[in-house]
C-alpha positions as MATLAB code, in Angstrom:
seq = 'XXXXXXXXXXXXXXXXXXXXXXXXXXXXXXXXXXXXXXXX';
ca = [
     -19.261    7.433   13.128;
     -22.576    7.668   11.383;
     -24.313    4.664    9.842;
     -24.385    4.427    6.111;
     -27.488    3.594    4.251;
     -27.667    0.144    2.597;
     -27.111    1.598   -0.839;
     -23.964    3.446    0.006;
     -22.542    0.388    1.767;
     -23.266   -1.719   -1.536;
     -21.547    0.985   -3.632;
     -18.471    0.864   -1.354;
     -18.422   -3.008   -1.507;
     -18.726   -2.862   -5.306;
     -15.749   -0.404   -5.588;
     -13.625   -2.663   -3.252;
     -14.418   -5.670   -5.672;
     -13.521   -3.577   -8.770;
     -10.181   -2.605   -7.202;
      -9.343   -6.119   -6.187;
     -10.425   -7.477   -9.634;
      -8.245   -4.948  -11.339;
      -5.245   -6.116   -9.152;
      -5.903   -9.723   -9.911;
      -6.046   -8.989  -13.720;
      -2.638   -7.266  -13.354;
      -1.209  -10.129  -11.380;
      -2.452  -12.748  -13.896;
      -1.144  -10.762  -16.860;
      -1.853  -12.605  -20.180;
      -2.230  -15.934  -18.515;
      -5.725  -17.546  -18.334;
      -6.927  -18.835  -14.870;
      -6.178  -22.403  -16.101;
      -2.513  -21.494  -16.889;
      -2.100  -19.657  -13.621;
      -3.553  -22.767  -11.719;
      -1.243  -25.140  -13.500;
       1.929  -23.124  -12.558;
       1.039  -22.695   -8.770;
];
């Protein structure tokens, strides 16, 4: 496996964060973070 340059690694990390943020938004739905934390 070849080593990736730092910029490519950063881009992959950013894409991972974007995917996880999208999933979190779907999970929260219309609730605010405060509403979510009050329920859990």
